[in-house]
C-alpha positions in Angstrom: 1.1 -21.0 158.2 -1.5 -20.0 155.8 -2.7 -23.4 155.5 -3.1 -23.5 159.2 -5.4 -20.3 159.3 -7.5 -21.9 156.3 -7.9 -25.3 158.1 -9.0 -23.7 161.5 -11.2 -21.6 159.4 -13.0 -25.2 158.0 -13.2 -26.6 161.1 -15.0 -23.4 162.3 -17.5 -23.7 159.6 -18.0 -27.5 160.1 -18.5 -26.6 164.0 -21.6 -24.4 162.8 -22.7 -26.5 160.8 -23.1 -29.1 163.4 -24.5 -27.4 166.1 -27.0 -26.1 163.6 -27.9 -29.9 162.7 -28.1 -30.7 166.4 -30.3 -27.7 167.3 -32.9 -29.1 164.4 -32.7 -32.2 165.9 -33.0 -30.8 169.3 -30.3 -32.6 170.9 -27.3 -31.7 173.1 -25.0 -29.2 171.2 -22.0 -27.7 171.3 -21.6 -24.9 173.9 -21.6 -21.7 173.0 -18.2 -20.8 175.0 -16.9 -23.1 172.0 -18.7 -21.2 169.4 -17.9 -18.0 170.4 -13.7 -18.9 171.1 -14.2 -20.6 167.4 -15.5 -16.9 166.4 -12.5 -15.2 167.7 -10.3 -17.8 166.6 -11.4 -18.2 163.2 -13.7 -15.3 162.1 -13.9 -16.4 158.6 -15.3 -19.8 159.0 -17.8 -18.6 161.7 -19.2 -15.8 159.5 -19.4 -18.2 156.7 -21.4 -20.6 159.0 -23.7 -17.9 160.5 -24.7 -16.9 156.8 -24.5 -20.3 155.1 -26.6 -21.9 157.9 -28.5 -19.1 159.3 -27.2 -20.3 162.8 -26.8 -17.7 165.8 -27.4 -14.7 163.3 -29.3 -12.6 166.0 -26.9 -13.0 168.9 -24.9 -9.9 169.3 -22.1 -11.6 171.3 -21.5 -14.1 168.0 -21.3 -10.9 166.1 -19.0 -9.0 168.4 -16.8 -12.0 168.8 -16.3 -12.2 164.7 -15.7 -8.6 164.6 -13.1 -9.1 167.6 -11.5 -12.0 165.3 -11.1 -10.0 162.4 -9.1 -7.1 164.3 -7.0 -9.7 165.9 -6.3 -10.9 162.2 -5.7 -7.7 160.8 -3.4 -6.9 163.5 -1.1 -9.9 163.3 -0.8 -9.8 159.8 0.1 -5.9 160.5 2.6 -7.0 162.9 4.3 -9.8 160.9 4.7 -7.5 157.8 5.8 -4.4 159.6 8.4 -6.5 161.6 9.5 -8.5 158.9 8.6 -11.5 160.7 8.2 -13.5 157.6 11.6 -14.4 157.5 11.5 -16.3 160.9 8.5 -18.4 159.7 
């Protein structure tokens, strides 16, 4: 399960990298909806992508989405460990 989380966050990082590259070249870009979704689903990769590539760092909705993603991750981890769901995964 941890491998899936790592892979999704790596994909998120590369999506931010790709969108930054497209922005520099002034080409058709990845939609903000996709970037915000990735920020919620994979906040580690999104945050790293924002900081590493200086992309979308001033947009409040992206910061909010990353915080929401971290809260969701913490909630899921809490539920898994308190309900002892690791035995079922």
